[in-house]
N, C-alpha and C positions, 0 to 999 in steps of 0.2 A: 688489510683486514677488516678494517673499519669501511672503508669506502662503498663495497657491497649493501651494508647495512644503513648509509645512507641515501643509495639510492633506491631503496623499498618504501622508504619513510615517505616520500608521496605514493604510493602505491596502496600503502596502507591508508594514508586521510582519503585516497579516493574512494576506498571499499570502506571505508566507514561514513564517508559524510553522508549528509541526507538528501533522501531521494525525490524530498517531495518541494516546491517552491513555498510553502507553507513553513519547513520546518529551516528551510533554506534562509530566508527574511529572517525569523523570528533566531535563528544562530548568529546573523552580520548585525542584529542591532542589541540582543539580550547581550550574546557574547560581552561585547564591549564596554555593555552597562554592568556586569558582573564582573569583569576584571576592573573598574574603573572601583566598584565598593569596595573589592578585596582591598585593594591598592590604599582606600582609604581607611578600611577598617585595620590594617597592619600599621600603617603610619601611626592612626589614631592609639592601637594599642602599647604600641613602642616608643612612641614620644610624649603620648599623656596620661592614657590609663596605667600602664606601666609604672609610669614613675610616678605619678600621685599614689598609689596604690603603695609602694616602697616605701614612700615617707609613711602615711600609716601607720604599715606594718612597722616600721622601726619606731614610731611613737609606740604603738602596741606594746611593743619588745621591753622599751626601754621600762614602761610601766611594770610590768610585771616581773622584770630583774630589777627592780628597785626595789618592788615586794617581797619579791623571795631571799634577797640581800638582808631584809630590815627582818622577817622575820629568822633570819638564822643566826643573825644576832644577836636577838633575843628569844629563843625559840618559848615562848609565855602565852597563854592565854589574853593577858592584858595588851600584849604587844601586837596580839593579834587583833582581837579589837580596834584599836587605835589604828593597822592597817587597814582594817576595814573601811574605816571611816574615812577616810584619806582616797581607796579605791574607789569608796562611794561616788563622791565629787569628777572621777574621773572617769563614770560607767563602767565604773568594772566592778564584777559580784567574786569576791573572797573569802572559800570555805577552806577546811582543815581535815582531810580523810584523815584519820587517822590507821596507822598500822597496814596502811592500803597498798599497792604498787601498780605501774603504768600497765594501760592494756597493752597487748601483745601486736592490736593489728591498727592497720591506716586504714581512713575511710579517705581515700582520692576526692576533692569533687570536681567538677565539669570543668572548672576554670583552673587547668595546671599552672597558669603562671598564681595563682592566690595560691595554693601550696608550696610552690616554690620560693615565693618571696616571703610568705608569714616563716617558712624552715628555715632561709636564710639570716633572718631577723632574729630569730631566737637563739640560734647557732651562734651566733655573734653576740651576743648579748649573755647567756645564760651559760654555766657552766655546771649544772647539774641538768640529770639524764630528763628528757620532756619528751609530751606528745599531744597533739594536738587533734581535734574534727570539725569540721567546717560543715557540715553536711547533717549531722543529727539536729540541729535545730535551725528553724527557718532563717532566722535575722538574727541569729547568736552565732559565736565559734566559743568551742569548749578547749580549754588550752589546761594542761596539767604537766606541775615539775614533782618531782621525787625530791625530799628534805627528808632529813634526819627524822622517824619517828612519824611519818606516810606521807600524804602527794597535797600541794595547794593545787586546789581545783579554780579555774578565772572564767568568768562567763564574761565576754564583751560583747555588745553589739558590733556586727560583721562591717557598718560605716566606718568604725574604727581600724578596720584592719585594711580594708581595699574601699577602692571608690565604685560607690553603687552606681554612679552613671554612665558606666559601660554598659549596664542592661540597655536602659534606655535610649544610647546610642544604635547597639546594635537591632533593636526594636524599628526603630526609624530607617536604618539602612535596608532592612530585610523587608520593611512594610515599601517603602518606595520605591525597591528592586520588583516587589510582586504587582505594584501599581504601573511601573511605566511598562511590566511585561503584559499586564492584563490588556490597557491602553494599545500595546502596540498590537497583539492578537486580534481585539476587533476592527483595528484599521486595515489589518494585515488580510486575512480572513475576507474582509468585505472585496477588496483589491483579486486575492484568490479566486474569489466566489464566481467571479466576471472573467476570468480563463476557461473556470470549469462549464460554465454553463457555454461559452463558446467550443470547447471543447465537446461536451455532450451534442449540441447543436451538430458542429464537423461530422461525428460518430453515426449523429439520426443519419444526416445527410448520405450517409456512404452507405448505409441498407434502405433506402429508397425512401425511409420518412421524413415525413416535413413537421419542423418545429413551429409555429404559427405565432408561439408565445418569447422566441428568440429575439430583444433587442440588444443592440450594442449600451454597454452602460460600465462604468468603470473610471479606470485614470483614463487621459486621454490617450496614449498609447495600445488599449486594451481595447478602448473603443474605435480604434483606425483598422485596429486589426480586426474587429467583428463587422465593419462595413468593409471592410474590404473583403471577407470569409463572404459577406449575404452579395456582393457584387460578382464574384468568382460564380457562386451558387446561380444566381442568374442568367450569369454566361450559358454555364454548362446544359441549364437546363433546356435552354435556347437553343444548343446545341444538339441537344438529344429529341427534341422536337422534331428541329429541322431535318435532321439525318433522318426519321423515323417516318416523318410524312415523305420527304423524300421516297426511300426507297417501299413506302405505301403506295404512291403512286406509281412507282416505275413497276412495283410489283401487278399492280390494277392492269394497266397498259399492257404488260406483256401477257395475262391471265385473259386478255379478249384477244388479243392475235392465237393464241395458242387451244382457247375455245373453238378458234374457228377452225384450224386443223386438226383437232380430236374430230371434227364434224364430219371435214372433208375424207380422212383415213377411215371413219365409220362408214363411209357411204363410197369408197375406191374397191377398188378390188383385192380382195384379204390374199396376198400370198405374204412368203417371206420377206421382200422388202416393206410389204406394208407393215408387216407384225415389228420391224426392226425401228420404223421409223413410229411408232405408236412407244415403243418405249423409249425412244429417244425424246421424244413430246413428254412422257412422264417425269424423264430422270429431269427435264429441264424444270419440269410443272413444281416438284418435289426440291430443288435447289431454289426457287425463288420463294417458295416457303420456308427454308431454312436463312435462310438471308433478312427476311422479315421478321423473322424472332429473333434472329440475332442480336439484328437493331433496335428492337423493341425491348427486349429485355425483360419482359414483362416488371418491367416498372408500374404500372397503372394500376396493381392488382391491391386491393385496401387488405393489412395486415389486420387477421382476426386470432382469436383465442382456439387450438384446435387439440383436439383428441391423440395425441401419438398412436394409440392404439387404435381409433377409427381410422387414421390416415393409413396405416399399416394394413387395414383386412379392405381400404377401399384401393390403396394399390396391387394387393392381389387379387381380389377380386376384377381389376382392367387386366391383369396379365394374364389373370384365367379366361377371360373373353377373347383375350391372344390368343388362344389355344396354347399356354404353355401351363407348365406344374412347377409352382415357386415354391419352393421350402420356407419357412416362415417361424420364426423363433420371435413371440410376442418379451414384450414386457410384464414383470412379474406383478407389477402395479401400475395404474393408470396412470399418465401424467398429461400435462396439457403444457405446449407452447403456443408462443407470438411471432406466427408465419404467413405467408403470401401463401394457401396450399396448394394451388392450383399451379405456381412455379414450383412449389417445392413435387407435388407430383409429378411433372412435369419434367424435372432433374433425374429423383430417383428411376421414375420408367424411362427413361433414357438409358440409366446405366442398367437395368435390369434386363430388359431388351436386347443392349450390349452384349452383355453377358452370354445370354442365348443365342445370339448369333456367332460366336465364335466358339461356346461350349454345351455340355448338354444339360447340364445339371447345373440348378442358381439356388444358391441360399441370399435369403434375406431377415436379419436381425438386426436389434437396437438394443444399447445400454448406456447407460450414464457415466459417463467416468471423471473424474476433479474433487475438490471437497467444498465444502460449503461454501467459500469464497468465490470459487469461479466454475459451475459446472455446466458439461457439454454434452448433448444429446448426441449419440452417434448413432446414423442407420450405415449398417452395413451390408454392401452385396459383395457376397464370392461367385465367384463360376471353375469350373475344374477346363476353362480353355487353355490355349498355349499363354496366355499371362504377355506383357510387356518388360522387356529386359529395365533396370532400376534406372540406368544411364539415359532411357528412351520415357521416361514417364512425363518428365516436365515438357516434352517436346508434345506429347498426345494431349495436352492443353492450348497450346498456339492453334490459333485459329485458321481456317483452311490448311492444318497441316496433314498430312495423311502419311501415314508410317507404313512401310515397306515389307516388313518382315508379317510372319504367319498371322499376329494379330489384327493386323488392320489393314487388311489387302481394300477396305473399303469397294465394297462391290459396290452400294449403293450408298450416296452420302457426300459432304463436301467438306469433312472435316472438322463440324462445328457444333459435332453433340457433346464433346467431353469440355468444349469452352462454353456452350452455353451453361451447362451444368453448373460448372465452376463460378461463373460469374452469376448464378442465381444463390447458389450460395454463401458466395463472398459476400450479393446484397445482403442476406440476413445476420453479417457479422459473423458467417463462419467460414469455414475455407473446406473442399475436395482435395481430398487424396488420395492416391494410387498404393497400394503394397501386394507383397504375395502372400494368396490366400490359402489357410490350408485343405483348400479341396485341388491345391494344385498348379490354379492356376491364375485369376486377379480380381484383388481385393479391392474395393472402393468406399472409401468411408466418407460420408455425409457429416461435417462437426458442425450442430447447429446450439449456438448459445443458448441454457437458458435464464431468463431475465424473470 
């Protein structure tokens, strides 16, 4: 019956283990130090402090027992004065409180071992009821013993009852732990910061931003990783430039013969064959533009602070000029976001026009999702078309993929529209997802991070 619990133990540790590198390294360094300090403290208190305190408490209890027996043998004022004189030499103050009784409650100290040691010493040496308090006076301990006719009260310095060096030892233990932890945090923070800078540079590169201030620093392994990232970044940028240049050249070279074909078709006899050839040439020109746009990825545009309301108004105006009536639901408050405006306009326009292509009505709205830690702007496009089955939605984002169902017969296009749109959105650190629309068709959600 205990084996399942043992198997659950690694899962519990893994679930509660710190997630950040800073916390994990601190745990690796501080935990052994803390364990060592606890062991040292335990050994000190067990072998030294408690032993010394026990001897001191026994000595004080012996003096008090002597004074009590001496008074009980001769309970007179003269004998009490003699006992006081001897007690003063032992740094103990003695008074008699006639017709008084012992307090009903005890006031334990923070050091339970001190109370336990004094109580054991007094119990072994006294036959009369007693009471003590080590908290009322900062530097003294109050001990009272019930005798015939009243209570003998003894006030003794605490160093007579326990070793005061224990406080100093605890202070040094805690101080050393704090100092070691602080030094470790400073050094670890410097190393972790180098990793965080590398992560930030990689995140910016993924969004199409450049970080000219990024330089490898930190430990040797971190610098090696940063240098490898810079080399990888340079190779990727070079490949993107080569691909874009190649397709731009191909596009330019193909446009020349296409232009000649258009002119020859325009000058030729206008019959049904001519019309079909014009349609083929137009589709070829459209396909070339789509290939080039997919390769370029809108990465050359700089980011800028853009008003979301102004962005939605521009998109609504563009769709209206295209001959469509778009239902728009603006945000309650104006919001600004850092984006590549033309790229986002192209991605959202693609989604809106795609909705009009397959449906009669399209709605465009925006909302803010998430908490203060990570807010996202959602640009939502809904239509009343046939939609896309849930199991086919990811296939719709694959480049050159043309779905065969009623949603995407692809009368015009090469299957790059959604791929380009998602590529643009992910280049901003967001994502484009498809869902079922409340209007009965397809819902496209453009999620952009609010920085």
